[in-house]
C-alpha positions in Angstrom: 88.7 -213.6 -184.1 91.5 -214.8 -181.7 93.2 -212.1 -179.5 96.4 -212.5 -177.5 95.9 -212.4 -173.8 97.8 -209.5 -171.8 100.3 -211.9 -170.5 101.3 -213.1 -174.2 101.4 -209.6 -175.3 103.8 -208.7 -172.4 105.9 -211.7 -173.4 106.2 -210.7 -177.0 107.0 -207.0 -176.1 109.6 -208.2 -173.6 111.1 -210.3 -176.5 111.1 -207.3 -178.8 112.8 -204.9 -176.5 115.5 -207.2 -175.7 116.7 -207.0 -179.2 115.4 -210.4 -180.6 114.3 -210.4 -184.3 110.8 -211.2 -185.2 111.6 -215.0 -186.1 113.2 -215.3 -182.7 110.3 -213.6 -181.0 107.9 -216.1 -182.8 109.9 -219.1 -181.7 110.4 -217.8 -178.0 106.7 -216.9 -177.6 104.8 -219.3 -180.1 103.1 -216.4 -181.3 102.8 -216.2 -185.2 105.0 -213.7 -187.0 102.3 -211.6 -188.4 100.5 -211.4 -185.1 104.0 -210.2 -183.7 104.1 -207.5 -186.5 100.6 -206.4 -185.9 101.3 -206.0 -182.3 104.7 -204.1 -183.2 102.7 -201.7 -185.3 99.9 -201.0 -183.2 101.9 -200.7 -180.0 104.6 -198.5 -181.7 102.0 -196.1 -182.9 100.7 -195.9 -179.2 104.2 -195.3 -178.0 105.1 -192.7 -180.5 101.8 -190.7 -179.7 102.2 -191.0 -175.8 106.0 -189.7 -176.0 105.0 -187.1 -178.3 102.3 -185.7 -176.1 104.4 -186.2 -172.7 108.0 -185.2 -173.5 107.1 -181.6 -173.6 107.9 -178.5 -171.4 111.5 -180.2 -170.7 114.2 -178.0 -168.5 117.1 -179.8 -170.2 120.2 -177.8 -170.3 122.6 -179.7 -172.5 121.5 -181.6 -175.4 123.6 -184.0 -177.8 122.6 -185.1 -181.5 123.7 -187.7 -183.7 122.5 -189.7 -186.5 122.6 -193.7 -186.8 122.6 -195.4 -190.1 120.5 -198.5 -191.0 119.0 -199.8 -194.1 115.5 -201.1 -195.3 114.6 -203.5 -197.9 118.2 -203.8 -199.1 121.7 -202.2 -198.7 121.8 -199.0 -200.9 124.0 -200.6 -203.6 121.9 -203.7 -204.0 118.7 -201.7 -204.3 116.9 -202.6 -207.8 117.1 -199.8 -210.4 113.2 -199.2 -210.2 113.5 -198.6 -206.6 116.4 -196.4 -206.5 115.8 -192.9 -204.9 112.4 -194.2 -203.2 111.8 -193.5 -199.7 112.3 -196.8 -197.7 114.7 -198.6 -199.9 118.0 -198.4 -199.2 119.7 -196.1 -196.4 117.8 -194.9 -193.7 119.0 -192.6 -190.9 117.5 -192.0 -187.3 118.4 -188.7 -185.9 118.5 -188.7 -182.0 118.5 -186.2 -179.4 120.0 -187.0 -175.9 119.8 -184.9 -172.7 123.2 -185.4 -171.2 122.1 -184.8 -167.7 118.9 -186.9 -167.6 119.9 -189.2 -170.4 116.4 -188.7 -171.6 115.8 -189.0 -175.5 113.2 -186.2 -176.0 112.8 -186.7 -179.8 114.1 -188.7 -182.8 113.4 -189.1 -186.5 113.7 -191.8 -188.9 114.2 -190.2 -192.2 116.8 -189.4 -194.8 120.1 -187.5 -194.0 119.4 -184.2 -195.8 118.6 -180.7 -195.0 114.8 -181.2 -195.0 115.0 -184.0 -192.3 117.4 -181.8 -190.2 114.9 -178.9 -190.2 112.0 -180.9 -189.0 114.4 -182.8 -186.3 115.4 -179.4 -185.0 112.0 -177.7 -185.0 110.7 -180.8 -183.0 113.4 -180.5 -180.5 112.8 -176.9 -179.9 109.1 -177.3 -179.4 110.1 -179.5 -176.3 112.3 -177.3 -174.7 111.2 -174.3 -172.4 114.8 -172.9 -171.5 118.0 -172.1 -173.4 120.3 -175.1 -173.9 123.9 -175.8 -175.0 123.5 -178.1 -178.1 126.3 -180.1 -179.3 126.1 -182.2 -182.9 128.6 -183.8 -185.1 129.9 -181.9 -188.2 127.2 -182.5 -190.5 126.7 -179.4 -192.4 122.8 -179.8 -192.7 122.5 -178.9 -188.8 123.9 -175.3 -189.4 120.8 -174.0 -191.0 118.4 -176.1 -189.2 119.7 -174.9 -185.8 119.6 -171.4 -186.7 116.0 -171.8 -188.1 114.6 -173.3 -185.2 116.4 -171.6 -182.3 117.7 -168.5 -183.6 120.1 -166.7 -181.4 118.6 -168.4 -178.3 121.1 -171.3 -178.1 124.8 -172.0 -177.2 125.8 -174.2 -180.2 128.9 -176.0 -180.9 130.1 -178.7 -183.5 132.4 -181.4 -182.8 134.1 -182.4 -185.9 136.0 -185.7 -185.9 138.9 -186.5 -188.3 139.1 -190.2 -189.4 142.1 -192.0 -191.0 141.9 -195.2 -192.9 141.1 -198.5 -190.9 144.0 -200.8 -189.9 144.4 -204.7 -189.6 143.6 -207.5 -191.9 139.8 -207.4 -191.0 139.6 -203.7 -192.0 136.4 -204.3 -194.2 134.5 -204.6 -191.1 136.4 -202.2 -188.9 135.4 -198.6 -188.3 137.8 -195.8 -189.3 140.2 -194.7 -186.9 139.6 -191.3 -185.4 142.7 -189.2 -185.5 141.6 -186.2 -183.6 138.6 -183.7 -183.3 138.1 -180.0 -183.7 135.7 -178.0 -181.5 133.7 -175.3 -183.7 131.7 -172.6 -181.9 128.7 -171.6 -184.1 126.5 -169.5 -181.8 126.1 -168.3 -178.3 128.7 -169.2 -175.7 128.9 -172.9 -175.3 130.9 -174.2 -172.6 133.9 -175.9 -174.1 134.0 -178.6 -171.2 130.6 -179.8 -172.2 131.0 -179.8 -175.9 130.6 -183.5 -176.5 128.7 -186.0 -178.6 129.8 -189.2 -176.3 126.2 -189.7 -174.9 124.6 -189.6 -178.3 127.1 -192.1 -179.6 126.7 -194.4 -176.5 122.9 -194.2 -177.1 123.6 -195.4 -180.8 125.4 -198.3 -179.4 122.4 -199.1 -177.1 120.1 -199.0 -180.0 122.2 -201.4 -182.0 122.3 -203.7 -179.1 118.5 -203.5 -178.1 117.3 -203.4 -181.7 118.1 -206.5 -184.0 117.2 -204.2 -186.9 120.2 -202.0 -186.4 122.7 -204.8 -185.7 125.5 -204.6 -188.3 126.0 -207.7 -190.7 122.6 -208.8 -190.0 119.7 -210.3 -191.9 117.1 -208.9 -189.5 116.9 -205.6 -190.9 113.6 -204.0 -191.7 112.0 -204.8 -194.8 109.4 -202.1 -194.4 110.3 -198.6 -193.1 107.2 -198.1 -191.3 108.0 -201.2 -189.1 111.4 -199.6 -188.3 109.5 -196.5 -187.1 107.3 -198.5 -184.9 110.2 -200.5 -183.6 112.3 -197.2 -182.7 109.1 -195.8 -181.0 108.7 -198.8 -178.7 112.7 -198.9 -178.2 112.4 -195.3 -176.8 109.3 -195.9 -174.7 111.1 -198.9 -172.9 114.4 -196.8 -172.7 112.9 -193.6 -171.5 110.2 -195.1 -169.0 111.1 -198.8 -168.1 114.8 -199.0 -168.1 116.9 -198.1 -165.1 119.8 -196.1 -166.2 123.1 -197.6 -164.5 124.4 -194.2 -163.7 121.2 -192.5 -162.7 119.6 -195.5 -160.6 116.3 -194.4 -161.9 114.8 -194.1 -165.5 115.5 -191.2 -167.9 112.0 -190.1 -167.6 112.0 -190.1 -163.7 115.3 -188.0 -163.9 113.5 -185.5 -166.0 110.3 -185.2 -164.0 108.1 -186.7 -166.8 107.4 -190.0 -164.8 107.1 -190.6 -161.2 107.9 -194.3 -161.1 109.5 -197.2 -163.2 107.1 -198.7 -165.7 106.6 -202.1 -166.3 105.9 -203.7 -169.7 102.3 -204.3 -168.9 101.9 -200.7 -168.7 103.4 -200.0 -172.1 101.2 -202.6 -173.3 98.2 -200.8 -171.7 98.8 -198.0 -174.2 96.9 -200.1 -176.6 93.8 -199.5 -174.8 
């Protein structure tokens, strides 16, 4: 059985983390699409395992959380009747936590946008922190009980609730709604009003949409299988946390958080397969 050389594996991963679709990676590297998918699955699984083991004992003090929408197989309105309500068909949400100081993403969750997902996401986040943090989320009500269950009273938690108006302009169908204002809601503890923000989390959402073709709006490169989306997200955050020098930090988020002592290259990520 033929096996990709390490150089070719690095070339495939480089194309993936720069936002190319599967077919674009195939054209750029000359590697068959099924081989690209298999490499993504194997490496995504290795990246998820590595980060799950090493992104622990963190000393973050400010955490922002948000959810980003995508879809698998088909948009929710186009899912066949026999598949409606089944996981992996239609709307899929990725829950993301970002450290406002180090820009590290300590955890994420590809799931639905319900209370059960919020529960697992918050407990995962709590297990990675060793000190009291200030947490800011959007106004999604599922956070309320999930944060209380995971952190209890050992957290300074506030919600930033944004209010939106109707989009304006001729191309309003593709335009986001206009933010008309926001309200800060203190939920527990004593959060510093100056740091009640979800700006870094929302900017991280933009990074995801730019660096992963699967998240691009109005795309035909959406995930056909939700497991492939999960592996793509794991690879994306491995590259973001350990390889990509953050413009404002001048180092990678993992280095700023004390998780890594150097800038990883793609060959080190591919070596996780071993």
